gemmi code that builds the backbone of each chain (N, CA, C; Angstrom):
import gemmi

chains = {
    "A": [
        ("MET", (-13.003, -5.718, 12.819), (-12.225, -6.519, 11.862), (-11.081, -5.689, 11.285)),
        ("SER", (-9.895, -6.269, 11.310), (-8.745, -5.483, 10.875), (-8.646, -5.392, 9.353)),
        ("LEU", (-9.508, -6.150, 8.656), (-9.445, -6.094, 7.190), (-9.826, -4.718, 6.668)),
        ("PHE", (-10.735, -4.042, 7.382), (-11.162, -2.722, 6.908), (-10.036, -1.704, 7.004)),
        ("SER", (-9.158, -1.882, 7.998), (-8.041, -0.937, 8.086), (-7.031, -1.174, 6.967)),
        ("SER", (-7.014, -2.413, 6.410), (-6.131, -2.653, 5.250), (-6.553, -1.782, 4.077)),
        ("ILE", (-7.875, -1.639, 3.911), (-8.376, -0.817, 2.803), (-7.902, 0.622, 2.990)),
        ("GLN", (-7.944, 1.072, 4.242), (-7.517, 2.446, 4.524), (-6.032, 2.639, 4.213)),
        ("VAL", (-5.242, 1.624, 4.559), (-3.800, 1.674, 4.292), (-3.556, 1.773, 2.782)),
        ("SER", (-4.248, 0.900, 2.010), (-4.064, 0.919, 0.555), (-4.549, 2.224, -0.043)),
        ("ALA", (-5.635, 2.773, 0.511), (-6.152, 4.048, 0.009), (-5.135, 5.162, 0.228)),
        ("SER", (-4.423, 5.119, 1.361), (-3.400, 6.144, 1.611), (-2.281, 6.017, 0.580)),
        ("GLY", (-1.968, 4.765, 0.211), (-0.960, 4.535, -0.827), (-1.405, 5.088, -2.170)),
        ("MET", (-2.695, 4.874, -2.504), (-3.220, 5.384, -3.774), (-3.157, 6.914, -3.811)),
        ("ALA", (-3.551, 7.550, -2.714), (-3.554, 9.019, -2.655), (-2.136, 9.560, -2.824)),
        ("ALA", (-1.174, 8.899, -2.156), (0.210, 9.362, -2.227), (0.761, 9.225, -3.645)),
        ("GLN", (0.480, 8.076, -4.276), (0.997, 7.851, -5.632), (0.342, 8.801, -6.636)),
        ("ARG", (-0.936, 9.110, -6.395), (-1.615, 10.027, -7.314), (-0.988, 11.419, -7.233)),
        ("THR", (-0.711, 11.870, -5.994), (-0.075, 13.184, -5.830), (1.289, 13.197, -6.510)),
        ("ARG", (2.021, 12.083, -6.384), (3.340, 11.977, -7.016), (3.206, 12.097, -8.532)),
        ("ALA", (2.189, 11.394, -9.088), (1.967, 11.449, -10.535), (1.607, 12.867, -10.962)),
        ("GLU", (0.798, 13.552, -10.153), (0.414, 14.939, -10.484), (1.651, 15.834, -10.537)),
        ("MET", (2.560, 15.646, -9.561), (3.800, 16.425, -9.521), (4.629, 16.186, -10.786)),
        ("LEU", (4.727, 14.906, -11.184), (5.546, 14.539, -12.342), (4.964, 15.142, -13.614)),
        ("VAL", (3.611, 15.129, -13.710), (2.956, 15.708, -14.883), (3.202, 17.213, -14.915)),
        ("GLU", (3.136, 17.832, -13.723), (3.392, 19.276, -13.620), (4.811, 19.584, -14.104)),
        ("ASN", (5.768, 18.741, -13.689), (7.159, 18.932, -14.111), (7.286, 18.887, -15.626)),
        ("MET", (6.616, 17.873, -16.226), (6.748, 17.722, -17.675), (6.064, 18.858, -18.419)),
        ("ALA", (4.902, 19.293, -17.889), (4.177, 20.390, -18.532), (5.000, 21.666, -18.514)),
        ("ASN", (5.821, 21.822, -17.466), (6.611, 23.045, -17.319), (8.061, 22.885, -17.774)),
        ("ALA", (8.285, 21.916, -18.658), (9.660, 21.633, -19.089), (10.345, 22.842, -19.733)),
        ("ASP", (9.551, 23.733, -20.328), (10.154, 24.892, -21.007), (9.693, 26.208, -20.418)),
        ("THR", (9.201, 26.194, -19.176), (8.705, 27.418, -18.551), (9.873, 28.260, -18.049)),
        ("THR", (9.970, 29.487, -18.549), (11.076, 30.351, -18.129), (10.629, 31.434, -17.150)),
        ("ARG", (9.305, 31.568, -16.975), (8.828, 32.597, -16.042), (7.923, 31.963, -15.007)),
        ("THR", (8.168, 32.236, -13.737), (7.300, 31.755, -12.656), (6.989, 32.909, -11.720)),
        ("ALA", (6.019, 32.697, -10.824), (5.599, 33.745, -9.885), (6.767, 34.185, -9.003)),
        ("GLU", (7.607, 33.235, -8.605), (8.740, 33.587, -7.730), (9.961, 34.056, -8.524)),
        ("GLY", (9.817, 34.146, -9.845), (10.912, 34.618, -10.688), (11.815, 33.485, -11.132)),
        ("GLY", (12.399, 33.649, -12.305), (13.311, 32.632, -12.817), (12.562, 31.490, -13.460)),
        ("PRO", (13.292, 30.469, -13.934), (12.639, 29.336, -14.593), (11.943, 28.433, -13.580)),
        ("TYR", (11.083, 27.541, -14.109), (10.390, 26.571, -13.251), (11.410, 25.626, -12.629)),
        ("LYS", (11.172, 25.234, -11.381), (12.080, 24.288, -10.716), (11.368, 22.953, -10.526)),
        ("ARG", (12.056, 21.893, -10.863), (11.507, 20.550, -10.768), (11.084, 20.241, -9.330)),
        ("LYS", (9.874, 19.644, -9.192), (9.378, 19.304, -7.848), (9.337, 17.799, -7.685)),
        ("ASP", (9.597, 17.355, -6.470), (9.537, 15.919, -6.181), (8.884, 15.726, -4.818)),
        ("VAL", (8.241, 14.569, -4.628), (7.591, 14.309, -3.345), (8.440, 13.365, -2.499)),
        ("VAL", (8.323, 13.496, -1.181), (9.007, 12.591, -0.254), (7.934, 11.874, 0.550)),
        ("PHE", (7.971, 10.542, 0.526), (6.978, 9.750, 1.253), (7.483, 9.403, 2.654)),
        ("THR", (6.534, 9.264, 3.562), (6.877, 8.769, 4.896), (5.750, 7.862, 5.368)),
        ("SER", (6.080, 6.826, 6.151), (5.025, 5.924, 6.606), (4.352, 6.525, 7.843)),
        ("GLU", (3.063, 6.214, 7.982), (2.265, 6.818, 9.039), (1.194, 5.829, 9.480)),
        ("LEU", (0.898, 5.789, 10.773), (-0.159, 4.902, 11.262), (-1.515, 5.442, 10.811)),
        ("GLN", (-2.345, 4.515, 10.312), (-3.660, 4.922, 9.804), (-4.742, 4.560, 10.801)),
        ("THR", (-5.394, 5.564, 11.369), (-6.586, 5.290, 12.175), (-7.585, 6.400, 11.935)),
        ("SER", (-8.819, 6.009, 11.706), (-9.866, 7.018, 11.660), (-10.405, 7.108, 13.087)),
        ("PRO", (-10.934, 8.272, 13.496), (-11.395, 8.413, 14.877), (-12.419, 7.345, 15.260)),
        ("PHE", (-13.237, 6.926, 14.285), (-14.278, 5.945, 14.565), (-13.695, 4.561, 14.840)),
        ("SER", (-12.837, 4.097, 13.908), (-12.314, 2.732, 14.049), (-11.306, 2.615, 15.189)),
        ("ALA", (-10.689, 3.735, 15.574), (-9.680, 3.689, 16.644), (-10.282, 3.195, 17.950)),
        ("VAL", (-11.602, 3.409, 18.110), (-12.272, 2.980, 19.331), (-12.285, 1.454, 19.419)),
        ("PHE", (-12.419, 0.794, 18.249), (-12.561, -0.663, 18.237), (-11.250, -1.381, 17.952)),
        ("GLN", (-10.332, -0.708, 17.261), (-9.111, -1.388, 16.841), (-7.915, -0.869, 17.606)),
        ("HIS", (-7.097, -1.813, 18.062), (-5.915, -1.406, 18.806), (-4.673, -1.478, 17.932)),
        ("GLU", (-4.804, -2.146, 16.812), (-3.655, -2.271, 15.925), (-3.935, -1.486, 14.646)),
        ("ALA", (-3.082, -0.521, 14.353), (-3.274, 0.277, 13.155), (-2.283, -0.160, 12.093)),
        ("GLY", (-2.647, 0.025, 10.828), (-1.742, -0.333, 9.742), (-0.821, 0.822, 9.405)),
        ("GLN", (0.336, 0.449, 8.838), (1.293, 1.484, 8.427), (0.908, 1.999, 7.053)),
        ("GLY", (0.283, 3.156, 7.004), (-0.053, 3.752, 5.718), (1.081, 4.634, 5.252)),
        ("VAL", (0.815, 5.427, 4.239), (1.863, 6.314, 3.723), (1.281, 7.710, 3.547)),
        ("ARG", (2.096, 8.723, 3.752), (1.638, 10.078, 3.453), (2.811, 10.863, 2.882)),
        ("ILE", (2.489, 12.005, 2.280), (3.538, 12.819, 1.680), (4.138, 13.723, 2.754)),
        ("ALA", (5.418, 13.512, 3.054), (6.074, 14.280, 4.105), (6.336, 15.700, 3.624)),
        ("SER", (6.832, 15.841, 2.403), (7.108, 17.172, 1.880), (7.261, 17.130, 0.367)),
        ("VAL", (7.135, 18.311, -0.232), (7.402, 18.452, -1.662), (8.692, 19.256, -1.769)),
        ("VAL", (9.707, 18.647, -2.357), (10.992, 19.346, -2.436), (11.216, 19.897, -3.847)),
        ("GLN", (11.872, 21.050, -3.909), (12.170, 21.679, -5.195), (13.631, 21.470, -5.529)),
        ("ASP", (13.891, 21.282, -6.801), (15.265, 21.126, -7.271), (16.033, 22.420, -6.977)),
        ("THR", (17.219, 22.291, -6.368), (17.976, 23.501, -6.023), (19.168, 23.697, -6.963)),
        ("GLY", (19.328, 22.781, -7.908), (20.461, 22.864, -8.833), (20.358, 24.069, -9.766)),
        ("PRO", (21.452, 24.397, -10.454), (21.435, 25.556, -11.361), (20.575, 25.271, -12.593)),
        ("PRO", (19.958, 26.295, -13.196), (19.132, 26.066, -14.382), (20.001, 25.728, -15.592)),
        ("GLU", (19.335, 25.214, -16.614), (20.050, 24.869, -17.836), (20.099, 26.124, -18.706)),
        ("LEU", (21.274, 26.515, -19.127), (21.389, 27.739, -19.935), (21.475, 27.386, -21.415)),
        ("ARG", (20.584, 28.022, -22.181), (20.616, 27.782, -23.633), (20.861, 29.117, -24.323)),
        ("TYR", (21.635, 29.090, -25.359), (21.974, 30.324, -26.070), (20.866, 30.655, -27.062)),
        ("LEU", (20.013, 31.619, -26.685), (18.905, 32.050, -27.549), (18.828, 33.580, -27.482)),
        ("PRO", (19.654, 34.285, -28.224), (19.737, 35.745, -28.069), (18.422, 36.463, -28.368)),
        ("GLY", (17.575, 35.872, -29.211), (16.335, 36.537, -29.580), (15.210, 36.354, -28.570)),
        ("HIS", (15.430, 35.508, -27.584), (14.377, 35.194, -26.602), (14.139, 36.381, -25.662)),
        ("PRO", (12.871, 36.703, -25.335), (12.624, 37.851, -24.444), (13.225, 37.693, -23.048)),
        ("ASP", (13.477, 36.457, -22.608), (14.041, 36.247, -21.273), (15.560, 36.045, -21.306)),
        ("ALA", (16.192, 36.350, -22.431), (17.643, 36.156, -22.530), (18.377, 37.189, -21.679)),
        ("ASP", (19.511, 36.762, -21.091), (20.300, 37.717, -20.295), (21.228, 38.508, -21.214)),
        ("ALA", (22.125, 39.337, -20.631), (22.985, 40.229, -21.416), (23.841, 39.452, -22.413)),
        ("ASN", (24.210, 38.200, -22.044), (25.056, 37.401, -22.936), (24.260, 36.578, -23.942)),
        ("GLY", (22.932, 36.684, -23.885), (22.097, 35.941, -24.824), (21.691, 34.559, -24.349)),
        ("TYR", (21.905, 34.246, -23.065), (21.541, 32.930, -22.536), (20.184, 32.985, -21.833)),
        ("VAL", (19.376, 31.946, -22.041), (18.078, 31.839, -21.372), (18.139, 30.689, -20.369)),
        ("ALA", (17.639, 30.946, -19.143), (17.628, 29.900, -18.102), (16.379, 29.043, -18.265)),
        ("PHE", (16.586, 27.761, -18.549), (15.471, 26.802, -18.670), (15.491, 25.859, -17.472)),
        ("PRO", (14.315, 25.285, -17.115), (14.325, 24.324, -16.002), (15.212, 23.124, -16.328)),
        ("ARG", (15.949, 22.644, -15.319), (16.795, 21.478, -15.554), (15.999, 20.222, -15.235)),
        ("LEU", (15.440, 19.580, -16.236), (14.774, 18.292, -16.006), (14.871, 17.412, -17.227)),
        ("ASN", (14.912, 16.126, -16.943), (15.103, 15.124, -17.979), (13.760, 14.411, -18.222)),
        ("PRO", (13.140, 14.620, -19.402), (11.813, 14.024, -19.639), (11.800, 12.506, -19.478)),
        ("ALA", (12.911, 11.850, -19.838), (12.970, 10.378, -19.709), (12.851, 9.973, -18.240)),
        ("GLU", (13.537, 10.725, -17.381), (13.507, 10.448, -15.948), (12.090, 10.615, -15.401)),
        ("GLU", (11.419, 11.681, -15.861), (10.038, 11.938, -15.411), (9.114, 10.818, -15.872)),
        ("MET", (9.303, 10.366, -17.095), (8.445, 9.303, -17.639), (8.620, 8.004, -16.858)),
        ("VAL", (9.878, 7.675, -16.529), (10.144, 6.445, -15.770), (9.505, 6.542, -14.385)),
        ("ASP", (9.627, 7.717, -13.757), (9.021, 7.924, -12.439), (7.507, 7.812, -12.517)),
        ("LEU", (6.943, 8.358, -13.600), (5.489, 8.339, -13.787), (4.989, 6.899, -13.936)),
        ("LEU", (5.757, 6.115, -14.671), (5.429, 4.693, -14.875), (5.472, 3.953, -13.537)),
        ("ASN", (6.500, 4.291, -12.755), (6.674, 3.697, -11.434), (5.482, 4.028, -10.527)),
        ("ALA", (5.063, 5.303, -10.555), (3.926, 5.751, -9.739), (2.663, 5.012, -10.165)),
        ("SER", (2.504, 4.853, -11.477), (1.318, 4.181, -12.016), (1.280, 2.713, -11.589)),
        ("ARG", (2.454, 2.042, -11.629), (2.528, 0.641, -11.217), (2.240, 0.491, -9.722)),
        ("SER", (2.782, 1.391, -8.924), (2.547, 1.330, -7.478), (1.072, 1.568, -7.173)),
        ("TYR", (0.456, 2.462, -7.937), (-0.980, 2.728, -7.774), (-1.767, 1.446, -8.053)),
        ("GLU", (-1.398, 0.767, -9.140), (-2.062, -0.493, -9.492), (-1.890, -1.529, -8.386)),
        ("GLY", (-0.701, -1.565, -7.792), (-0.435, -2.495, -6.690), (-1.403, -2.271, -5.542)),
        ("ASN", (-1.647, -1.003, -5.212), (-2.578, -0.678, -4.124), (-4.011, -1.062, -4.486)),
        ("VAL", (-4.366, -0.847, -5.763), (-5.718, -1.225, -6.212), (-5.890, -2.746, -6.084)),
        ("ALA", (-4.845, -3.501, -6.467), (-4.897, -4.971, -6.365), (-5.068, -5.390, -4.909)),
        ("ALA", (-4.385, -4.692, -3.998), (-4.499, -5.016, -2.574), (-5.930, -4.785, -2.089)),
        ("ILE", (-6.541, -3.681, -2.510), (-7.924, -3.393, -2.095), (-8.860, -4.468, -2.640)),
        ("THR", (-8.653, -4.863, -3.902), (-9.508, -5.896, -4.508), (-9.405, -7.200, -3.721)),
        ("ALA", (-8.160, -7.600, -3.373), (-7.962, -8.858, -2.635), (-8.638, -8.803, -1.270)),
        ("VAL", (-8.480, -7.669, -0.583), (-9.082, -7.530, 0.749), (-10.611, -7.501, 0.650)),
        ("LYS", (-11.100, -6.866, -0.403), (-12.552, -6.799, -0.620), (-13.123, -8.206, -0.815)),
        ("ASP", (-12.389, -9.037, -1.571), (-12.808, -10.431, -1.780), (-12.841, -11.185, -0.446)),
        ("MET", (-11.824, -10.928, 0.383), (-11.777, -11.602, 1.693), (-12.975, -11.188, 2.536)),
        ("ILE", (-13.316, -9.907, 2.525), (-14.465, -9.439, 3.314), (-15.745, -10.071, 2.772)),
        ("THR", (-15.875, -10.110, 1.431), (-17.072, -10.720, 0.822), (-17.193, -12.177, 1.233)),
        ("ASN", (-16.039, -12.885, 1.262), (-16.042, -14.292, 1.660), (-16.493, -14.477, 3.097)),
        ("SER", (-16.009, -13.595, 3.980), (-16.414, -13.780, 5.380), (-17.868, -13.382, 5.573)),
        ("VAL", (-18.365, -12.458, 4.742), (-19.786, -12.123, 4.822), (-20.634, -13.309, 4.388)),
        ("SER", (-20.112, -14.083, 3.402), (-20.885, -15.214, 2.885), (-21.058, -16.322, 3.932)),
        ("ILE", (-20.211, -16.307, 4.982), (-20.392, -17.274, 6.082), (-21.744, -17.026, 6.759)),
        ("LEU", (-22.108, -15.752, 6.830), (-23.370, -15.373, 7.474), (-24.576, -15.957, 6.737)),
        ("LYS", (-24.408, -16.122, 5.416), (-25.537, -16.571, 4.591), (-25.777, -18.059, 4.709)),
        ("SER", (-24.784, -18.807, 5.221), (-24.920, -20.263, 5.199), (-25.956, -20.740, 6.223)),
    ],
    "B": [
        ("MET", (-16.390, -21.127, 19.199), (-17.654, -20.977, 18.470), (-18.413, -22.299, 18.494)),
        ("LEU", (-18.363, -23.082, 17.404), (-19.146, -24.320, 17.327), (-18.389, -25.496, 17.925)),
        ("ASP", (-17.210, -25.743, 17.398), (-16.340, -26.786, 17.960), (-14.883, -26.365, 17.792)),
        ("ALA", (-13.978, -27.270, 18.146), (-12.546, -26.933, 18.116), (-12.075, -26.547, 16.711)),
        ("THR", (-12.549, -27.306, 15.701), (-12.108, -27.039, 14.327), (-12.506, -25.632, 13.896)),
        ("THR", (-13.747, -25.258, 14.185), (-14.224, -23.940, 13.766), (-13.449, -22.823, 14.463)),
        ("SER", (-13.148, -23.011, 15.749), (-12.414, -21.931, 16.423), (-10.969, -21.872, 15.957)),
        ("ASN", (-10.413, -23.027, 15.558), (-9.075, -22.995, 14.952), (-9.113, -22.246, 13.629)),
        ("LEU", (-10.159, -22.505, 12.840), (-10.313, -21.805, 11.552), (-10.470, -20.310, 11.784)),
        ("GLN", (-11.196, -19.973, 12.838), (-11.404, -18.551, 13.151), (-10.065, -17.871, 13.432)),
        ("ARG", (-9.213, -18.539, 14.210), (-7.888, -17.984, 14.520), (-7.040, -17.872, 13.255)),
        ("TYR", (-7.151, -18.892, 12.427), (-6.412, -18.902, 11.158), (-6.814, -17.689, 10.312)),
        ("MET", (-8.119, -17.428, 10.232), (-8.604, -16.290, 9.446), (-8.183, -14.960, 10.071)),
        ("ASP", (-8.182, -14.907, 11.404), (-7.702, -13.702, 12.098), (-6.263, -13.396, 11.717)),
        ("LEU", (-5.456, -14.461, 11.742), (-4.035, -14.312, 11.445), (-3.830, -13.907, 9.975)),
        ("LEU", (-4.642, -14.507, 9.090), (-4.532, -14.156, 7.668), (-4.887, -12.700, 7.438)),
        ("SER", (-5.927, -12.201, 8.147), (-6.291, -10.799, 7.926), (-5.237, -9.858, 8.499)),
        ("THR", (-4.601, -10.268, 9.601), (-3.492, -9.455, 10.136), (-2.353, -9.403, 9.119)),
        ("ARG", (-2.071, -10.558, 8.541), (-0.995, -10.620, 7.560), (-1.340, -9.796, 6.321)),
        ("GLN", (-2.599, -9.881, 5.905), (-3.009, -9.124, 4.724), (-2.839, -7.627, 4.963)),
        ("LYS", (-3.070, -7.204, 6.195), (-2.901, -5.779, 6.505), (-1.436, -5.384, 6.395)),
        ("LEU", (-0.549, -6.250, 6.842), (0.884, -5.963, 6.725), (1.297, -5.897, 5.256)),
        ("VAL", (0.724, -6.812, 4.440), (1.032, -6.809, 3.005), (0.545, -5.495, 2.384)),
        ("ALA", (-0.667, -5.056, 2.771), (-1.200, -3.783, 2.254), (-0.280, -2.629, 2.649)),
        ("SER", (0.235, -2.654, 3.893), (1.170, -1.604, 4.339), (2.445, -1.633, 3.514)),
        ("ASN", (2.945, -2.842, 3.245), (4.182, -2.966, 2.468), (4.001, -2.404, 1.065)),
        ("ILE", (2.838, -2.715, 0.449), (2.594, -2.215, -0.912), (2.444, -0.691, -0.899)),
        ("ALA", (1.705, -0.187, 0.100), (1.514, 1.275, 0.180), (2.844, 1.991, 0.379)),
        ("ASN", (3.768, 1.342, 1.088), (5.060, 1.972, 1.379), (6.171, 1.507, 0.438)),
        ("ALA", (5.799, 1.033, -0.756), (6.800, 0.517, -1.697), (7.808, 1.586, -2.115)),
        ("ASP", (7.417, 2.871, -2.009), (8.320, 3.948, -2.428), (8.708, 4.860, -1.268)),
        ("THR", (8.509, 4.388, -0.037), (8.883, 5.212, 1.119), (10.336, 4.942, 1.491)),
        ("PRO", (11.193, 5.970, 1.470), (12.607, 5.727, 1.790), (12.768, 5.189, 3.213)),
        ("GLY", (13.605, 4.180, 3.368), (13.915, 3.639, 4.687), (12.894, 2.669, 5.249)),
        ("TYR", (11.783, 2.455, 4.536), (10.756, 1.534, 5.052), (11.227, 0.094, 4.901)),
        ("LYS", (10.980, -0.720, 5.935), (11.379, -2.136, 5.882), (10.139, -3.032, 5.825)),
        ("THR", (10.194, -4.060, 4.987), (9.099, -5.024, 4.837), (8.731, -5.638, 6.190)),
        ("GLU", (7.424, -5.720, 6.451), (6.962, -6.348, 7.690), (6.128, -7.580, 7.367)),
        ("ASP", (6.254, -8.587, 8.210), (5.502, -9.820, 8.004), (5.319, -10.477, 9.367)),
        ("ILE", (4.530, -11.565, 9.405), (4.451, -12.326, 10.651), (4.967, -13.737, 10.384)),
        ("ASP", (5.608, -14.322, 11.398), (6.053, -15.706, 11.311), (4.806, -16.554, 11.525)),
        ("PHE", (4.246, -17.079, 10.421), (2.900, -17.638, 10.459), (2.742, -18.780, 11.458)),
        ("GLN", (3.611, -19.784, 11.356), (3.492, -20.963, 12.228), (3.657, -20.601, 13.696)),
        ("CYS", (4.687, -19.797, 13.956), (5.000, -19.394, 15.331), (3.832, -18.601, 15.931)),
        ("GLU", (3.286, -17.656, 15.125), (2.211, -16.813, 15.630), (0.915, -17.592, 15.792)),
        ("TYR", (0.721, -18.589, 14.939), (-0.488, -19.412, 15.053), (-0.453, -20.160, 16.378)),
        ("ALA", (0.734, -20.677, 16.728), (0.892, -21.392, 17.999), (0.667, -20.448, 19.176)),
        ("SER", (1.214, -19.218, 19.084), (1.077, -18.306, 20.227), (-0.338, -17.729, 20.306)),
        ("LEU", (-1.046, -17.701, 19.156), (-2.428, -17.220, 19.159), (-3.317, -18.220, 19.904)),
        ("LEU", (-2.926, -19.514, 19.828), (-3.662, -20.548, 20.566), (-3.546, -20.303, 22.069)),
        ("ASN", (-2.416, -19.683, 22.484), (-2.230, -19.348, 23.897), (-2.806, -17.971, 24.239)),
        ("GLY", (-3.495, -17.352, 23.266), (-4.158, -16.075, 23.529), (-3.272, -14.857, 23.426)),
        ("GLN", (-2.125, -14.990, 22.701), (-1.260, -13.819, 22.548), (-1.495, -13.146, 21.198)),
        ("PRO", (-1.490, -11.804, 21.154), (-1.689, -11.123, 19.869), (-0.476, -11.310, 18.957)),
        ("PRO", (-0.692, -11.351, 17.621), (0.434, -11.573, 16.707), (1.418, -10.400, 16.682)),
        ("LEU", (2.685, -10.731, 16.528), (3.742, -9.722, 16.469), (4.327, -9.674, 15.059)),
        ("ALA", (4.608, -8.467, 14.596), (5.217, -8.319, 13.268), (6.732, -8.390, 13.395)),
        ("TYR", (7.382, -8.938, 12.379), (8.848, -8.942, 12.360), (9.318, -8.559, 10.965)),
        ("GLU", (10.595, -8.225, 10.858), (11.145, -7.845, 9.558), (11.833, -9.059, 8.950)),
        ("PRO", (11.264, -9.635, 7.863), (11.876, -10.836, 7.287), (13.282, -10.543, 6.766)),
        ("PRO", (14.240, -11.432, 7.075), (15.615, -11.185, 6.634), (15.838, -11.610, 5.181)),
        ("GLY", (16.936, -11.180, 4.612), (17.354, -11.654, 3.298), (16.753, -10.934, 2.108)),
        ("LEU", (16.021, -9.829, 2.349), (15.448, -9.099, 1.209), (16.447, -8.041, 0.745)),
        ("PRO", (16.684, -7.960, -0.576), (17.656, -6.964, -1.053), (17.158, -5.527, -0.811)),
        ("GLU", (18.060, -4.677, -0.351), (17.700, -3.308, -0.025), (18.033, -2.380, -1.182)),
        ("LYS", (17.123, -1.437, -1.461), (17.387, -0.447, -2.505), (18.271, 0.665, -1.930)),
        ("PRO", (18.866, 1.516, -2.787), (19.761, 2.556, -2.259), (19.100, 3.494, -1.235)),
        ("ASP", (17.751, 3.657, -1.299), (17.097, 4.565, -0.344), (16.740, 3.871, 0.985)),
        ("GLY", (17.231, 2.641, 1.183), (16.985, 1.942, 2.450), (15.682, 1.180, 2.494)),
        ("ASN", (14.910, 1.200, 1.383), (13.629, 0.483, 1.315), (13.884, -0.939, 0.813)),
        ("ASN", (13.239, -1.935, 1.421), (13.480, -3.308, 0.947), (12.181, -4.038, 0.562)),
        ("VAL", (11.153, -3.260, 0.109), (9.891, -3.884, -0.303), (10.064, -4.508, -1.692)),
        ("SER", (9.746, -5.799, -1.792), (9.787, -6.473, -3.090), (8.355, -6.640, -3.567)),
        ("MET", (8.019, -5.964, -4.664), (6.646, -5.983, -5.175), (6.223, -7.409, -5.545)),
        ("ASP", (7.165, -8.199, -6.058), (6.856, -9.591, -6.436), (6.438, -10.403, -5.214)),
        ("ARG", (7.210, -10.249, -4.144), (6.909, -10.973, -2.916), (5.534, -10.557, -2.383)),
        ("GLU", (5.250, -9.264, -2.400), (3.996, -8.762, -1.817), (2.780, -9.190, -2.636)),
        ("THR", (2.914, -9.174, -3.967), (1.753, -9.594, -4.775), (1.499, -11.095, -4.590)),
        ("ARG", (2.576, -11.867, -4.448), (2.413, -13.300, -4.200), (1.675, -13.526, -2.881)),
        ("MET", (2.115, -12.779, -1.847), (1.494, -12.878, -0.522), (0.025, -12.491, -0.577)),
        ("LEU", (-0.237, -11.424, -1.332), (-1.605, -10.900, -1.461), (-2.525, -11.978, -2.009)),
        ("ALA", (-2.089, -12.615, -3.107), (-2.899, -13.651, -3.743), (-3.025, -14.868, -2.828)),
        ("GLU", (-1.893, -15.260, -2.220), (-1.877, -16.443, -1.366), (-2.804, -16.274, -0.159)),
        ("ASN", (-2.719, -15.103, 0.490), (-3.566, -14.839, 1.657), (-5.039, -14.865, 1.296)),
        ("ALA", (-5.383, -14.234, 0.156), (-6.794, -14.183, -0.254), (-7.317, -15.594, -0.511)),
        ("LEU", (-6.481, -16.435, -1.147), (-6.899, -17.815, -1.437), (-7.062, -18.633, -0.160)),
        ("ARG", (-6.074, -18.506, 0.738), (-6.141, -19.229, 2.013), (-7.393, -18.818, 2.794)),
        ("PHE", (-7.664, -17.504, 2.765), (-8.834, -16.991, 3.482), (-10.109, -17.561, 2.871)),
        ("ASN", (-10.113, -17.620, 1.551), (-11.263, -18.170, 0.820), (-11.511, -19.625, 1.238)),
        ("ILE", (-10.420, -20.407, 1.293), (-10.530, -21.812, 1.699), (-11.094, -21.907, 3.123)),
        ("ALA", (-10.509, -21.115, 4.021), (-10.938, -21.168, 5.426), (-12.407, -20.784, 5.562)),
        ("SER", (-12.826, -19.729, 4.840), (-14.221, -19.297, 4.983), (-15.173, -20.339, 4.399)),
        ("ASN", (-14.740, -21.023, 3.328), (-15.566, -22.103, 2.777), (-15.684, -23.269, 3.751)),
        ("LEU", (-14.567, -23.551, 4.454), (-14.598, -24.635, 5.443), (-15.558, -24.304, 6.587)),
        ("VAL", (-15.521, -23.037, 7.043), (-16.437, -22.624, 8.118), (-17.880, -22.746, 7.628)),
        ("THR", (-18.110, -22.306, 6.385), (-19.455, -22.417, 5.808), (-19.909, -23.874, 5.810)),
        ("GLY", (-18.974, -24.775, 5.443), (-19.273, -26.213, 5.431), (-19.652, -26.722, 6.811)),
        ("GLN", (-18.915, -26.294, 7.816), (-19.187, -26.703, 9.200), (-20.598, -26.287, 9.614)),
        ("ILE", (-20.931, -25.032, 9.271), (-22.253, -24.519, 9.651), (-23.349, -25.286, 8.905)),
        ("LYS", (-23.082, -25.600, 7.636), (-24.062, -26.357, 6.835), (-24.301, -27.730, 7.446)),
        ("ASP", (-23.177, -28.366, 7.915), (-23.293, -29.682, 8.553), (-24.257, -29.613, 9.733)),
        ("ILE", (-24.049, -28.602, 10.563), (-24.883, -28.483, 11.766), (-26.336, -28.199, 11.377)),
        ("ARG", (-26.491, -27.323, 10.365), (-27.846, -27.014, 9.897), (-28.559, -28.275, 9.392)),
        ("SER", (-27.812, -29.101, 8.655), (-28.458, -30.309, 8.116), (-28.801, -31.283, 9.247)),
        ("ALA", (-27.939, -31.330, 10.286), (-28.250, -32.167, 11.452), (-29.556, -31.699, 12.102)),
        ("ILE", (-29.719, -30.380, 12.207), (-30.945, -29.826, 12.810), (-32.152, -30.164, 11.935)),
        ("ASP", (-31.996, -29.944, 10.620), (-33.112, -30.168, 9.695), (-33.539, -31.642, 9.662)),
        ("GLU", (-32.508, -32.523, 9.638), (-32.827, -33.951, 9.611), (-33.511, -34.371, 10.910)),
        ("GLY", (-33.110, -33.781, 12.014), (-33.701, -34.074, 13.315), (-35.191, -33.774, 13.343)),
        ("LYS", (-35.601, -32.724, 12.596), (-37.014, -32.329, 12.548), (-37.871, -33.431, 11.934)),
        ("ASN", (-37.291, -34.122, 10.922), (-38.069, -35.127, 10.195), (-38.151, -36.469, 10.925)),
        ("GLY", (-37.247, -36.657, 11.901), (-37.100, -37.960, 12.520), (-38.244, -38.396, 13.422)),
    ],
}
model = gemmi.Model(1)
for chain_id, residues in chains.items():
    chain = gemmi.Chain(chain_id)
    for i, (resn, *xyz) in enumerate(residues, 1):
        res = gemmi.Residue()
        res.name, res.seqid = resn, gemmi.SeqId(i, " ")
        for name, pos in zip(("N", "CA", "C"), xyz):
            atom = gemmi.Atom()
            atom.name, atom.element = name, gemmi.Element(name[0])
            atom.pos, atom.b_iso = gemmi.Position(*pos), 0.0
            res.add_atom(atom)
        chain.add_residue(res)
    model.add_chain(chain)
structure = gemmi.Structure()
structure.add_model(model)
structure.setup_entities()
């Protein structure tokens, strides 16, 4: 039954959106981080989605049609220049008294986070609808 | 299966589940750059399914495209999701009814 592969497709969507939300939360948590392992201020991270055929090794034997799921193709880092703030007393200030802060806009992150949350809900709704359909077809057996 | 009506209902449910899978793919890919909405031409595919051909997906025209090349409309997909589930529910109830009819014919035959 191809309905079960729909659940797999929606689950891939949920996983992708959750990772996106985690990235956005990480960005917001590090809004004022001036020191990182690779040196310099924190750089904003973003995810890139790509569609992918979903088949588990088991179901592939029985199903010839796979659904288009989604997966994270890559995590990209912001390459733009950091935001310089004049804070001469800061331990990370340069010779001119400027501190490099990550360049990110909290409003933008919040809107993206809301978007990720809504898309996650959309996938949950899809799983619920498909689950109802499977339950209905199972009830034919009971008649 | 039992008679012509039941096998037509079976095909209808097959087609609905195929469509539901496409809707699930569209929702999962709502934020994938360049992804295009996929759907099946229901009437056309129902006719070709009667001839034993597997359903084909097509890209419905007229959907506004976002700057990243994605044209998934969440409103359209949620409507489809609800509509498909309801149609499937109706079809499965009809099949249940058909089976009940036959069962009652068998049961009544026992008493005769």
